[in-house]
N, C-alpha and C positions, 0 to 999 in steps of 0.2 A: 459486535463488531461495526456495530452501524456509528458508533463514536467515534471511532478513526478513522472509517469513510469520510465521515463527516467534516473530521480535522483535517484530513489531506483535500477534502474539496475546499477548504474554505482556505489554506495554504498556497494552494493552486489559484485560488483568487485574488485574491491579496496580494498585492506588487510590497505593499510594504514588510510581506512575509518572507521576501526572497532574501533575507539576509542571514546568515546564521545566528548571529545575537537573537534578532528578531524571534526565528523560528524555535528557539532553543525558551525563548520566557515564554512564549506562545506555548508551545508543547507542556511545558511545564505547570501553567495553571490550566490545563485540561485536566478533566475526569478522566482518565485512565489509568492500569495499574503501571507502579515503578518499573517493571521489567519492559514495557510497551512504550512508557517513555524515553528509556535508557536506550532502546532500540533503534527508535525514531531519531534521537539526537545523533547517535553515535553513526548514524545509517549502515545501520548491519540487518542487512538484505535478508539474510540465512536467519538469524533469530526472529524476525519479523513473520517471514512465512513458517516457521515452528508455533509461534505464539496465536497466528494466524488461522493457523491448520490451512495452506492454501495450497492448491495443487497448482505444479509448475509444470509439469508434464502434458500439456493438452494435446491432442492429437486430429487433425482435420483430414478426411479422408474423400475423394471426390474419384466415381468409379462412372465411367460410361458404360452404359446397355448393349450388349454385342448387338448385330444385325444381324436380323431374321433370312438368309437367305438359302 
């Protein structure tokens, strides 16, 4: 998973990679599985989540303590 995170980080930092053709070329040369490359190029979020076993449902809860009266 480190490789894909590094790849996404590079894509976010490099202004030259903001164009679809540059992104495709960059993704194709990366050392990722064919499935990951296809999902990235087609921007298939559901497929990426499944391949990376990403947890999409994150819940945060804050509770106040009750007053002691």
